[in-house]
Residue frames as a rotation matrix with the C-alpha (Angstrom) as fourth column:
UNK 1
0.449 -0.795 0.408 90.25
-0.893 -0.380 0.243 99.91
-0.038 -0.473 -0.880 100.19
UNK 2
0.440 -0.350 -0.827 92.95
-0.254 0.835 -0.489 97.28
0.861 0.425 0.278 99.63
UNK 3
0.945 -0.130 0.302 94.33
-0.262 0.258 0.930 95.17
-0.198 -0.957 0.210 102.34
UNK 4
0.254 -0.926 -0.278 98.09
-0.617 0.066 -0.785 94.90
0.745 0.371 -0.554 102.66
UNK 5
0.976 0.104 0.190 99.63
-0.213 0.628 0.749 92.02
-0.042 -0.771 0.635 104.40
UNK 6
0.284 -0.952 -0.112 103.38
-0.233 0.044 -0.971 92.56
0.930 0.302 -0.209 104.15
UNK 7
0.999 -0.035 0.018 105.42
-0.007 0.281 0.960 91.03
-0.039 -0.959 0.280 106.92
UNK 8
0.329 -0.942 0.062 108.98
-0.882 -0.330 -0.337 91.76
0.338 0.056 -0.939 107.82
UNK 9
0.925 -0.102 -0.366 111.09
0.182 0.965 0.190 88.57
0.334 -0.242 0.911 108.30
UNK 10
0.601 -0.737 0.309 113.96
-0.768 -0.426 0.478 88.69
-0.221 -0.525 -0.822 110.69
UNK 11
0.266 -0.570 -0.777 117.04
-0.409 0.664 -0.627 86.65
0.873 0.484 -0.057 109.67
UNK 12
0.779 -0.124 -0.615 118.35
0.525 0.665 0.531 84.05
0.343 -0.736 0.583 112.11
UNK 13
0.889 -0.395 0.234 120.49
-0.455 -0.823 0.339 86.17
0.059 -0.408 -0.911 114.46
UNK 14
0.484 -0.721 0.496 123.08
-0.174 0.476 0.862 83.43
-0.857 -0.504 0.105 115.01
UNK 15
0.087 -0.439 0.894 123.67
0.786 0.582 0.209 82.64
-0.612 0.685 0.395 111.36
UNK 16
0.857 0.282 0.431 123.27
0.500 -0.654 -0.568 86.09
0.121 0.702 -0.701 109.83
UNK 17
-0.379 -0.921 -0.088 126.38
0.914 -0.388 0.122 88.06
-0.147 -0.035 0.989 108.88
UNK 18
0.504 0.620 -0.601 125.19
0.560 -0.764 -0.320 91.65
-0.658 -0.175 -0.733 109.62
UNK 19
-0.141 -0.564 -0.813 127.80
-0.386 -0.725 0.570 92.95
-0.912 0.394 -0.115 107.13
UNK 20
-0.621 -0.063 0.781 126.61
0.577 0.638 0.510 90.76
-0.530 0.768 -0.360 104.25
UNK 21
-0.952 0.273 -0.138 124.88
-0.295 -0.706 0.644 92.45
0.079 0.654 0.753 101.32
UNK 22
-0.453 0.794 -0.405 121.94
0.361 0.579 0.731 90.07
0.815 0.185 -0.549 101.78
UNK 23
-0.239 0.335 -0.911 121.39
0.965 -0.022 -0.261 91.17
-0.107 -0.942 -0.318 105.43
UNK 24
-0.819 -0.108 -0.564 121.65
0.104 -0.994 0.039 94.87
-0.565 -0.027 0.825 104.40
UNK 25
-0.854 0.509 -0.105 119.21
-0.242 -0.210 0.947 94.44
0.460 0.835 0.303 101.52
UNK 26
-0.243 0.800 -0.548 116.66
0.684 0.542 0.488 92.57
0.688 -0.256 -0.679 103.73
UNK 27
-0.380 0.107 -0.919 116.90
0.828 -0.402 -0.390 95.11
-0.411 -0.909 0.064 106.53
UNK 28
-0.871 0.024 -0.491 116.46
-0.137 -0.971 0.196 98.17
-0.472 0.238 0.849 104.31
UNK 29
-0.747 0.636 -0.194 113.74
-0.131 0.144 0.981 96.52
0.652 0.758 -0.024 102.21
UNK 30
-0.317 0.661 -0.680 111.80
0.853 0.512 0.101 95.35
0.415 -0.548 -0.726 105.21
UNK 31
-0.555 0.102 -0.826 111.77
0.494 -0.759 -0.425 98.87
-0.670 -0.644 0.371 106.75
UNK 32
-0.896 0.169 -0.410 110.63
-0.414 -0.653 0.634 100.38
-0.161 0.738 0.655 103.46
UNK 33
-0.653 0.663 -0.365 107.98
0.159 0.592 0.790 97.72
0.740 0.458 -0.492 102.90
UNK 34
-0.329 0.544 -0.772 106.55
0.942 0.252 -0.223 98.05
0.074 -0.801 -0.595 106.35
UNK 35
-0.710 0.085 -0.699 106.46
0.099 -0.971 -0.219 101.90
-0.697 -0.225 0.681 106.22
UNK 36
-0.857 0.362 -0.366 104.68
-0.476 -0.289 0.830 101.66
0.194 0.886 0.420 102.86
UNK 37
-0.619 0.615 -0.489 102.31
0.413 0.784 0.463 98.91
0.668 0.084 -0.739 103.96
UNK 38
-0.395 0.453 -0.799 101.10
0.854 -0.139 -0.501 100.68
-0.338 -0.880 -0.332 107.07
UNK 39
-0.715 0.102 -0.692 100.79
-0.159 -0.987 0.018 104.03
-0.681 0.123 0.722 105.34
UNK 40
-0.843 0.411 -0.346 98.96
-0.362 0.041 0.931 102.59
0.397 0.911 0.114 102.33
UNK 41
-0.514 0.694 -0.504 96.54
0.760 0.641 0.106 100.67
0.397 -0.329 -0.857 104.60
UNK 42
-0.422 0.335 -0.843 95.75
0.660 -0.525 -0.538 103.85
-0.622 -0.783 0.000 106.52
UNK 43
-0.637 0.101 -0.764 95.21
-0.351 -0.921 0.171 106.09
-0.686 0.377 0.622 103.47
UNK 44
0.378 0.801 0.465 93.51
0.112 0.458 -0.882 103.62
-0.919 0.386 0.083 101.18
UNK 45
0.644 -0.243 -0.725 95.92
-0.747 -0.403 -0.528 104.53
-0.164 0.882 -0.442 98.35
UNK 46
0.875 -0.479 0.072 98.30
0.483 0.850 -0.208 102.18
0.039 0.217 0.975 96.61
UNK 47
0.131 -0.924 -0.359 102.06
0.642 -0.197 0.741 102.76
-0.755 -0.327 0.568 96.82
UNK 48
-0.645 -0.458 0.611 102.20
0.763 -0.356 0.539 104.23
-0.030 0.815 0.579 93.30
UNK 49
0.405 0.783 0.473 99.15
0.669 -0.606 0.430 106.43
0.623 0.142 -0.769 93.82
UNK 50
0.814 -0.139 -0.564 100.84
0.450 -0.465 0.763 107.82
-0.368 -0.875 -0.316 96.91
UNK 51
-0.268 -0.960 0.084 104.12
0.748 -0.153 0.646 108.33
-0.607 0.236 0.759 94.96
UNK 52
-0.367 0.151 0.918 102.24
0.778 -0.491 0.392 110.36
0.510 0.858 0.062 92.33
UNK 53
0.762 0.646 0.045 100.44
0.502 -0.633 0.589 112.46
0.409 -0.427 -0.807 94.94
UNK 54
0.472 -0.677 -0.565 103.78
0.546 -0.278 0.790 113.16
-0.692 -0.682 0.238 96.75
UNK 55
-0.479 -0.664 0.573 105.39
0.846 -0.176 0.504 114.11
-0.234 0.726 0.646 93.39
UNK 56
-0.066 0.532 0.844 102.53
0.654 -0.616 0.440 116.47
0.754 0.581 -0.307 92.51
UNK 57
0.860 0.225 -0.459 102.56
0.502 -0.538 0.677 118.06
-0.095 -0.812 -0.575 95.99
UNK 58
-0.014 -0.939 -0.343 106.19
0.564 -0.291 0.773 118.96
-0.826 -0.183 0.534 95.19
UNK 59
-0.843 -0.253 -0.475 105.53
-0.240 -0.612 0.753 120.04
-0.482 0.749 0.455 91.60
UNK 60
0.007 0.967 0.255 101.89
0.242 0.246 -0.939 120.19
-0.970 0.068 -0.232 90.57
UNK 61
0.643 0.411 -0.647 100.89
-0.441 -0.492 -0.751 120.33
-0.627 0.768 -0.135 86.90
UNK 62
-0.551 -0.834 -0.012 103.31
-0.505 0.322 0.801 117.82
-0.664 0.447 -0.599 85.40
UNK 63
0.124 0.490 -0.863 102.55
-0.948 0.314 0.043 115.86
0.292 0.813 0.504 82.28
UNK 64
0.932 0.270 0.240 102.17
-0.327 0.914 0.242 112.15
-0.154 -0.304 0.940 82.35
UNK 65
0.603 -0.788 -0.122 105.62
0.353 0.401 -0.846 111.77
0.715 0.467 0.520 80.76
UNK 66
-0.087 -0.645 0.760 107.19
-0.533 -0.614 -0.582 114.07
0.842 -0.455 -0.290 83.39
UNK 67
0.411 0.323 0.852 105.66
-0.907 0.235 0.348 112.06
-0.088 -0.917 0.390 86.15
UNK 68
0.994 -0.087 -0.073 106.78
0.071 0.978 -0.197 108.82
0.088 0.191 0.978 84.65
UNK 69
0.267 -0.961 0.073 110.36
0.195 -0.020 -0.981 110.11
0.944 0.276 0.182 84.32
UNK 70
-0.073 -0.284 0.956 110.36
-0.796 -0.561 -0.227 111.54
0.601 -0.777 -0.185 87.82
UNK 71
0.391 0.370 0.843 109.04
-0.855 0.485 0.183 108.30
-0.341 -0.792 0.506 89.40
UNK 72
-0.685 -0.678 -0.266 110.72
-0.724 0.596 0.346 105.84
-0.076 0.430 -0.900 87.08
UNK 73
-0.234 0.743 0.627 107.37
0.084 0.658 -0.749 104.28
-0.969 -0.122 -0.216 86.26
UNK 74
-0.756 0.022 0.654 106.18
0.644 0.200 0.738 103.39
-0.115 0.980 -0.165 82.76
UNK 75
-0.926 0.366 -0.088 104.09
-0.376 -0.913 0.159 106.24
-0.023 0.180 0.983 81.24
UNK 76
-0.316 0.855 -0.411 101.09
-0.178 0.372 0.911 103.87
0.932 0.361 0.034 80.63
UNK 77
-0.245 0.160 -0.956 101.15
0.847 0.515 -0.131 102.82
0.471 -0.842 -0.262 84.28
UNK 78
-0.928 -0.057 -0.367 101.19
0.243 -0.841 -0.484 106.51
-0.281 -0.538 0.794 85.40
UNK 79
-0.693 0.720 -0.038 98.10
-0.496 -0.437 0.750 107.01
0.524 0.539 0.660 83.22
UNK 80
-0.087 0.664 -0.742 96.32
0.360 0.716 0.598 104.15
0.929 -0.216 -0.301 85.05
UNK 81
-0.443 -0.138 -0.886 97.24
0.895 0.000 -0.447 105.48
0.061 -0.990 0.124 88.48
UNK 82
-0.989 0.073 -0.131 96.21
-0.070 -0.997 -0.028 109.01
-0.133 -0.019 0.991 87.54
UNK 83
-0.442 0.882 -0.162 92.85
-0.285 0.033 0.958 107.75
0.851 0.470 0.237 86.24
UNK 84
-0.121 0.334 -0.935 92.35
0.780 0.615 0.119 106.02
0.614 -0.715 -0.335 89.61
UNK 85
-0.716 -0.237 -0.656 93.14
0.630 -0.624 -0.462 109.22
-0.300 -0.744 0.596 91.45
UNK 86
-0.884 0.464 0.060 90.72
-0.348 -0.737 0.579 111.07
0.313 0.491 0.813 89.18
UNK 87
-0.173 0.870 -0.463 87.96
0.157 0.488 0.859 108.66
0.972 0.076 -0.221 90.00
UNK 88
-0.127 0.068 -0.990 88.60
0.976 0.186 -0.112 109.33
0.176 -0.980 -0.090 93.72
UNK 89
0.805 0.476 0.353 88.49
0.474 -0.875 0.099 113.04
0.356 0.088 -0.930 93.09
UNK 90
0.587 -0.684 -0.433 92.09
0.430 -0.190 0.883 113.57
-0.686 -0.704 0.183 94.06
UNK 91
-0.572 -0.800 -0.181 93.61
0.206 -0.354 0.912 114.52
-0.794 0.485 0.367 90.71
UNK 92
0.646 0.759 0.073 92.50
0.240 -0.111 -0.964 116.02
-0.724 0.641 -0.254 87.46
UNK 93
-0.384 -0.694 0.608 93.93
0.846 -0.001 0.533 116.47
-0.369 0.720 0.588 83.97
UNK 94
0.535 0.409 -0.739 93.90
0.084 -0.897 -0.435 120.00
-0.841 0.171 -0.514 82.44
UNK 95
0.882 -0.212 0.421 95.01
0.422 -0.044 -0.906 121.26
0.211 0.976 0.051 79.10
UNK 96
-0.024 -0.979 -0.203 98.70
0.965 -0.076 0.253 122.09
-0.263 -0.190 0.946 78.83
UNK 97
0.377 0.236 -0.896 99.24
0.225 -0.961 -0.158 125.91
-0.898 -0.141 -0.416 78.87
UNK 98
-0.034 -0.462 -0.886 101.36
-0.726 -0.598 0.339 125.84
-0.687 0.655 -0.315 75.65
UNK 99
-0.928 -0.291 -0.232 101.07
-0.371 0.679 0.633 122.42
-0.027 0.674 -0.738 74.06
UNK 100
-0.172 0.980 -0.103 97.54
-0.985 -0.169 0.031 121.80
0.013 0.107 0.994 72.82
UNK 101
0.095 0.145 -0.985 98.17
-0.388 0.917 0.098 118.07
0.917 0.373 0.143 72.50
UNK 102
-0.651 -0.473 -0.594 99.27
0.290 0.569 -0.770 117.50
0.702 -0.673 -0.233 76.14
UNK 103
0.632 0.759 0.156 97.54
0.027 -0.222 0.975 117.41
0.775 -0.612 -0.161 79.45
UNK 104
-0.587 -0.721 0.367 98.92
-0.372 -0.162 -0.914 118.38
0.719 -0.673 -0.174 82.82
UNK 105
0.093 0.547 -0.832 97.97
0.557 0.664 0.499 116.61
0.825 -0.509 -0.243 85.99
UNK 106
-0.490 -0.132 0.862 96.96
-0.492 -0.774 -0.398 118.61
0.720 -0.619 0.315 89.06
UNK 107
-0.802 0.265 -0.536 95.85
0.586 0.527 -0.615 117.72
0.120 -0.807 -0.578 92.54
UNK 108
-0.054 0.877 0.478 92.34
0.443 -0.408 0.798 118.80
0.895 0.255 -0.366 93.27
UNK 109
-0.237 0.082 0.968 91.11
-0.638 -0.765 -0.091 121.12
0.733 -0.639 0.233 96.03
UNK 110
0.836 0.549 -0.005 89.64
-0.395 0.607 0.690 118.03
0.382 -0.575 0.724 97.76
UNK 111
0.465 -0.728 -0.503 93.13
0.676 0.659 -0.329 116.50
0.571 -0.187 0.799 98.07
UNK 112
-0.430 -0.688 0.584 94.65
0.162 -0.695 -0.700 119.79
0.888 -0.207 0.411 99.23
UNK 113
0.095 0.559 0.824 91.92
-0.753 -0.501 0.426 120.23
0.651 -0.661 0.373 101.83
UNK 114
0.929 0.314 0.193 92.55
-0.366 0.720 0.590 116.70
0.046 -0.619 0.784 103.20
UNK 115
0.358 -0.851 -0.384 96.33
-0.089 0.378 -0.921 116.31
0.930 0.364 0.060 102.75
UNK 116
-0.155 -0.350 0.924 96.76
-0.903 -0.330 -0.276 116.93
0.401 -0.877 -0.265 106.47
UNK 117
0.752 0.521 0.404 95.16
-0.634 0.738 0.229 113.53
-0.179 -0.429 0.885 107.05
UNK 118
0.833 -0.499 -0.240 97.94
0.251 0.726 -0.640 111.72
0.493 0.472 0.730 105.17
UNK 119
-0.038 -0.855 0.517 100.54
-0.284 -0.486 -0.826 113.91
0.958 -0.179 -0.224 106.83
UNK 120
0.188 0.200 0.962 99.10
-0.978 -0.054 0.202 113.06
0.093 -0.978 0.185 110.28
UNK 121
0.988 0.151 -0.025 99.16
-0.150 0.988 0.028 109.36
0.029 -0.024 0.999 109.44
UNK 122
0.499 -0.855 -0.139 102.79
0.312 0.327 -0.892 109.54
0.808 0.402 0.430 108.47
UNK 123
-0.079 -0.493 0.866 103.78
-0.713 -0.579 -0.395 111.58
0.696 -0.649 -0.306 111.54
UNK 124
0.523 0.354 0.775 102.20
-0.825 0.439 0.357 108.82
-0.214 -0.826 0.521 113.78
UNK 125
0.969 -0.212 -0.128 103.89
0.141 0.897 -0.419 106.10
0.204 0.388 0.899 111.71
UNK 126
0.196 -0.938 0.285 107.22
-0.087 -0.306 -0.948 107.86
0.977 0.161 -0.142 111.99
UNK 127
0.058 -0.102 0.993 106.82
-0.946 -0.322 0.023 108.19
0.318 -0.941 -0.115 115.73
UNK 128
0.840 0.316 0.441 106.09
-0.453 0.856 0.250 104.50
-0.298 -0.410 0.862 116.07
UNK 129
0.817 -0.556 -0.154 109.00
0.237 0.568 -0.788 103.52
0.525 0.607 0.596 113.84
UNK 130
-0.031 -0.925 0.380 111.54
-0.118 -0.374 -0.920 105.53
0.993 -0.074 -0.097 115.90
UNK 131
0.738 0.437 0.514 110.14
-0.533 -0.088 0.841 104.62
0.413 -0.895 0.168 119.22
UNK 132
0.896 -0.430 0.115 112.96
0.197 0.614 0.764 103.58
-0.399 -0.662 0.635 121.58
UNK 133
0.253 -0.839 0.482 115.69
0.896 0.015 -0.443 104.98
0.364 0.544 0.756 119.30
UNK 134
0.177 -0.287 -0.941 117.71
0.680 -0.656 0.328 107.72
-0.712 -0.698 0.079 120.97
UNK 135
0.859 0.148 -0.489 118.28
-0.125 -0.867 -0.482 111.12
-0.496 0.476 -0.727 119.35
UNK 136
-0.043 -0.951 -0.307 122.01
-0.789 -0.157 0.595 110.49
-0.613 0.268 -0.743 118.63
UNK 137
-0.524 -0.140 0.840 121.30
0.218 0.931 0.292 107.02
-0.823 0.336 -0.458 117.16
UNK 138
0.521 0.816 0.250 118.54
0.578 -0.122 -0.807 108.52
-0.628 0.565 -0.535 115.05
UNK 139
0.736 -0.288 -0.612 120.84
-0.494 -0.847 -0.195 111.29
-0.462 0.446 -0.766 113.72
UNK 140
-0.371 -0.898 0.238 123.63
-0.542 0.417 0.730 108.78
-0.754 0.142 -0.641 113.14
UNK 141
-0.181 0.380 0.907 121.26
0.550 0.804 -0.227 106.60
-0.815 0.458 -0.355 111.14
UNK 142
0.842 0.530 -0.101 120.07
0.260 -0.562 -0.785 109.55
-0.473 0.635 -0.611 108.98
UNK 143
0.322 -0.814 -0.483 123.72
-0.760 -0.527 0.381 110.61
-0.565 0.244 -0.788 108.35
UNK 144
-0.542 -0.539 0.645 124.59
-0.161 0.820 0.549 107.06
-0.825 0.194 -0.531 107.34
UNK 145
0.152 0.711 0.687 121.60
0.665 0.440 -0.603 106.76
-0.731 0.549 -0.406 105.06
UNK 146
0.858 0.032 -0.513 122.45
-0.247 -0.849 -0.466 110.12
-0.450 0.527 -0.721 103.40
UNK 147
-0.081 -0.983 -0.166 125.99
-0.768 -0.045 0.639 108.87
-0.636 0.179 -0.751 102.82
UNK 148
-0.434 0.045 0.900 124.72
0.335 0.935 0.114 105.59
-0.836 0.351 -0.422 101.33
UNK 149
0.657 0.748 0.096 122.43
0.427 -0.264 -0.865 107.58
-0.622 0.609 -0.493 99.09
UNK 150
0.625 -0.509 -0.592 125.33
-0.652 -0.758 -0.037 109.82
-0.430 0.409 -0.805 97.96
UNK 151
-0.469 -0.800 0.374 127.55
-0.427 0.576 0.697 106.76
-0.774 0.167 -0.611 97.39
UNK 152
-0.205 0.422 0.883 124.87
0.607 0.763 -0.224 105.17
-0.768 0.490 -0.413 95.24
UNK 153
0.844 0.392 -0.366 124.28
0.030 -0.715 -0.698 108.41
-0.535 0.578 -0.616 93.27
UNK 154
0.086 -0.925 -0.371 128.05
-0.831 -0.272 0.486 108.38
-0.550 0.267 -0.791 92.52
UNK 155
-0.583 -0.296 0.756 127.97
0.021 0.925 0.378 104.69
-0.812 0.237 -0.533 91.53
UNK 156
0.377 0.807 0.455 124.96
0.587 0.173 -0.791 105.27
-0.717 0.565 -0.408 89.28
UNK 157
0.794 -0.048 -0.606 126.59
-0.382 -0.815 -0.435 108.18
-0.474 0.577 -0.665 87.57
UNK 158
-0.299 -0.950 -0.093 129.87
-0.756 0.177 0.630 106.32
-0.582 0.259 -0.771 86.94
UNK 159
-0.433 0.164 0.886 127.92
0.350 0.937 -0.002 103.35
-0.830 0.309 -0.463 85.59
UNK 160
0.678 0.735 0.016 125.91
0.368 -0.320 -0.873 105.59
-0.637 0.597 -0.487 83.29
UNK 161
0.465 -0.618 -0.634 129.14
-0.756 -0.650 0.079 107.28
-0.462 0.442 -0.769 82.04
UNK 162
-0.569 -0.676 0.467 130.69
-0.351 0.714 0.605 103.85
-0.743 0.181 -0.644 81.42
UNK 163
0.040 0.677 0.735 127.63
0.617 0.562 -0.551 102.72
-0.786 0.475 -0.395 79.47
UNK 164
0.849 0.299 -0.436 127.71
-0.080 -0.744 -0.664 105.94
-0.523 0.598 -0.607 77.45
UNK 165
0.040 -0.934 -0.356 131.40
-0.852 -0.218 0.477 105.58
-0.523 0.284 -0.804 76.75
UNK 166
-0.567 -0.186 0.802 130.85
0.079 0.957 0.278 101.88
-0.820 0.221 -0.528 75.75
UNK 167
0.459 0.822 0.336 128.02
0.481 0.088 -0.872 102.90
-0.746 0.563 -0.356 73.42
UNK 168
0.686 -0.260 -0.679 130.35
-0.529 -0.820 -0.220 105.39
-0.499 0.510 -0.700 71.67
UNK 169
-0.350 -0.937 -0.024 132.93
-0.739 0.260 0.621 102.75
-0.576 0.235 -0.783 70.99
UNK 170
-0.132 0.394 0.910 130.46
0.220 0.907 -0.360 100.29
-0.967 0.152 -0.207 69.46
């Protein structure tokens, strides 16, 4: 089991501009890092192993390329993480149903029988993370985060369209 020692760093309250991009980036990164660190420590999985498990829980039987594309991880790295999960008895490769050259990756019955353990860990971590936050504040935060995600999806799409248009004019 690997030991994670991430630590959130609070900016100096008097000098920090809470509306600065740097403050936002630090705040959102620290929360994500701490959630991942505590979860990873409790489960014994690495962040990317967990990401693969979560993706396969949503859509089991993907190829290595499909997983790589879904998670934005290099295909070779996905292969390494899947091999590690196989060694733990949590994932297995099976022949693709129609493409004899490809393999599909499935979660094992062992993982399915024990997935409640990871879910329980995350439920307790979530409860600790939102301790002291009122219901209305929590809902406002979720709504704001969803709006930020939607804004970033729009930005990403417009940048991709601009890149594509630029590539056509070259």
